C-alpha positions, 0 to 999 in steps of 0.5 A, spaced: 852 366 864 846 372 864 844 374 857 848 381 858 854 377 859 852 372 853 852 378 849 858 381 851 862 375 850 859 375 843 861 382 842 868 380 844 869 375 839 867 379 833 872 382 829 873 389 831 877 395 830 883 397 835 884 404 838 889 408 835 895 408 840 896 415 839 891 421 838 890 422 831 891 429 828 884 433 826 886 432 819 887 424 820 880 424 823 877 428 818 880 423 812 878 417 816 871 420 817 871 422 809 873 415 807 867 412 812 862 416 808 865 415 801 864 407 803 857 408 806 855 412 800 858 407 795 855 401 798 848 405 798 849 405 791 850 398 789 844 394 788 843 387 791 845 381 787 838 378 786 833 383 788 830 388 783 824 393 784 819 388 781 820 383 787 822 389 792 816 389 798 817 396 800 815 401 796 815 408 800 819 407 806 822 414 806 822 415 814 826 408 815 831 410 810 832 417 813 832 414 820 836 408 819 841 411 813 838 405 809 837 405 801 832 401 798 835 395 794 842 396 795 848 393 800 845 399 805 838 396 805 839 395 813 843 401 814 845 403 821 838 400 823 841 394 827 846 398 831 840 404 833 836 398 835 841 395 839 843 401 842 836 404 844 834 397 847 841 397 851 840 404 854 833 403 856 835 396 860 840 400 863 836 406 864 830 403 867 835 399 871 833 392 869 840 390 868 845 393 873 850 397 870 854 403 872 856 406 866 861 411 870 865 405 871 870 403 866 869 396 866 861 396 866 862 401 860 866 396 856 862 391 858 856 395 855 859 397 849 861 389 847 854 387 849 851 392 845 855 390 839 853 383 840 846 385 840 847 389 834 850 382 830 844 378 832 839 383 829 844 383 823 843 376 822 835 376 824 834 382 819 838 379 813 835 373 813 828 376 814 829 381 808 833 375 804 827 371 804 822 376 803 826 379 797 826 372 794 820 369 796 817 370 789 822 366 786 822 360 790 830 360 790 833 358 797 840 359 794 838 366 791 835 367 798 842 365 802 846 369 797 842 376 799 842 374 806 850 373 806 850 380 802 846 384 807 850 380 813 857 382 810 855 389 808 851 391 814 857 389 819 862 393 815 857 399 816 858 397 824 865 396 823 866 403 820 861 406 826 866 403 831 872 405 827 870 413 828 867 412 835 874 409 837 878 415 835 880 414 828 874 419 826 870 425 828 863 423 832 860 417 831 859 413 824 851 413 826 851 421 826 855 421 819 851 416 815 844 419 817 847 426 815 850 423 809 843 420 807 839 426 809 844 431 805 843 426 799 836 426 799 836 434 799 841 435 794 837 430 789 831 434 791 834 440 788 839 438 783 838 431 781 838 430 774 834 423 773 829 420 777 830 414 782 824 410 782 825 405 787 828 410 792 822 415 791 828 420 788 825 425 783 828 430 778 831 436 782 827 442 782 832 446 779 833 442 773 826 442 772 826 449 773 831 450 767 828 445 763 821 449 763 824 455 762 828 453 756 822 449 753 817 455 754 813 451 759 809 455 764 813 455 771 807 456 775 806 449 776 813 449 780 810 453 785 806 447 788 806 440 786 799 438 784 801 432 780 799 425 782 803 422 777 810 425 780 807 426 787 815 426 790 816 432 785 819 438 789 816 445 789 818 452 790 814 452 797 818 446 799 824 449 797 823 456 801 820 452 807 826 448 807 831 454 808 826 457 813 826 450 817 833 450 817 834 457 820 828 456 825 832 449 828 838 453 828 835 458 832 831 453 837 838 449 838 842 455 841 837 457 846 839 455 853 836 455 860 841 457 865 841 454 872 846 458 876 851 453 880 857 453 884 863 448 885 866 446 892 873 446 889 872 453 887 869 456 892 866 463 890 866 462 883 859 462 880 858 459 873 851 456 870 849 449 867 845 450 860 839 446 859 838 446 852 831 449 850 830 442 845 831 438 851 830 431 848 833 434 841 829 430 836 829 423 840 821 423 840 820 424 832 825 418 831 821 414 836 814 416 832 817 415 825 821 408 827 814 406 830 810 407 824 816 404 820 815 398 824 808 397 823 809 398 815 814 393 815 810 388 819 804 390 815 808 388 809 810 382 812 803 380 814 801 380 807 805 373 806 801 370 812 794 373 813 791 378 809 786 381 815 792 382 819 796 386 814 790 390 813 789 392 820 797 393 820 796 397 814 791 402 817 795 403 823 801 405 819 797 410 815 796 414 821 803 415 822 805 417 814 802 423 810 801 424 804 799 417 801 803 414 796 798 417 790 797 424 793 802 430 792 807 430 797 806 438 798 802 443 801 796 441 796 796 434 800 792 438 805 786 440 800 786 433 797 786 429 804 784 434 810 782 428 814 788 424 813 792 430 815 789 431 821 789 424 824 797 424 822 798 431 826 794 428 832 798 421 832 805 424 831 804 430 836 801 426 841 806 420 841 812 425 840 810 428 847 809 421 850 815 419 848 819 425 849 817 425 857 818 417 857 825 418 854 827 423 860 826 418 865 829 412 861 835 415 859 837 418 865 835 425 864 830 426 869 831 431 875 833 425 880 839 423 876 841 430 874 841 432 881 845 426 884 850 427 878 851 434 880 852 432 888 857 427 886 861 432 881 861 437 887 856 442 884 851 446 888 846 451 887 847 458 891 843 459 897 840 452 897 842 446 901 847 441 898 842 435 898 840 431 892 832 432 894 833 439 894 836 440 888 832 435 884 826 439 886 829 445 883 831 441 877 824 439 876 821 446 875 825 446 869 826 439 866 819 436 865 816 443 862 822 443 858 821 436 856 814 437 854 815 443 850 821 441 846 817 434 845 811 438 842 815 443 838 819 438 835 813 434 833 809 440 830 816 442 826 816 435 823 808 435 822 809 442 819 815 440 815 811 434 812 805 439 810 809 444 806 813 438 803 820 440 805 826 437 802 829 431 806 822 431 810 821 434 817 824 428 821 830 428 816 832 436 817 831 436 824 836 430 825 841 433 819 841 440 823 842 437 830 848 433 827 851 438 823 851 443 829 854 437 834 859 437 828 861 444 828 862 444 836 866 438 835 870 441 830 871 447 834 873 443 840 878 439 836 881 445 833 882 448 840 886 442 842 891 443 836 892 450 837 893 449 845 896 443 846 897 444 854 889 443 854 890 436 852 894 435 859 889 439 863 883 435 861 886 429 860 886 428 853 
């Protein structure tokens, strides 16, 4: 039995959610999606028993909290991290052909899904044990460590089941997208309207409550334009609010830009159509990879501090290049004045790695011209005036795909960096993810609504 077969077998024996017998209505899907989000938010608000802020070793892990939809010191400590990690590893293995699977076949697709679930469960066990040990190491209590570990295993597996429930048709889209959107929205809402500080999650009092308080008490509100305080570095300011609104508009605009490639189909001769290639071809994948890499360095640096101080120092220096501003510097545009060298290093590292990861992702994820050309030929599509050959179509697509991959990676990297410099609410990576997911859900809602209005379409498209 191979490793993938072992993972698939493990996934088959794990508790699972069954598919609905009949296609649920849009209202039912919305209800189950809402329930899943509420359960996740409740878990993200319940602190882990036996863990306090005093023995927590992660002080500023905002990037991980956004990407993995995790919340420091709560039942959602791991969030969707194991699910995302296992999914990325399996996609890379399939995309690089290290494992032979044809995801167009229903049998291989089911095997891939079960293997992905099995790998996610292994990550849940390993990460839960790791966090359980580190969180309770100072107490030196093995029983307490086991209790924390069990809490994390059960809670994270519930999140996995919630994601599985939504993906199998009970809800809309995927749980991963919903939980990321909910997490970013929570941070943005707290930055605007939070009435109390949550120190272990770096959530300050919101901008508008502080503004109202300063006006009522007669304080100088000019200090709210740009945050220059080192005692409240995460306090949102007016520049950040304006930048957040402007950034959302910019991302929506860029997401709706498409490059149209004219094609015809062999089944409908004479009818011409187009295949749209999104201008942000790699979406927000590059900045996700860069942020995850930086978060991993920060995690390993924290863990290494218990083993080797020199190794921890080296890893910490590397991790610092991925994050800006430092913990003791205001998270606003004022940080450029305080630490211009750190800002330059952060910008170069983030943008260069975004480009590298974006180009690599095109080949790994099957977005390359060769794979796309083969799929077009198999679907009976051809480019007018060109010989219907995969090599010919590949050459034409290469003119669009690789430049789009480069520039889209550059653009999302620059957007994330500028957002960080301007102190946007929810961070630049969070805004990129939230807006992209929100647009996907808008299109999905329109699609579901159309199917309900015109039932005949369900039979035509095989729903």
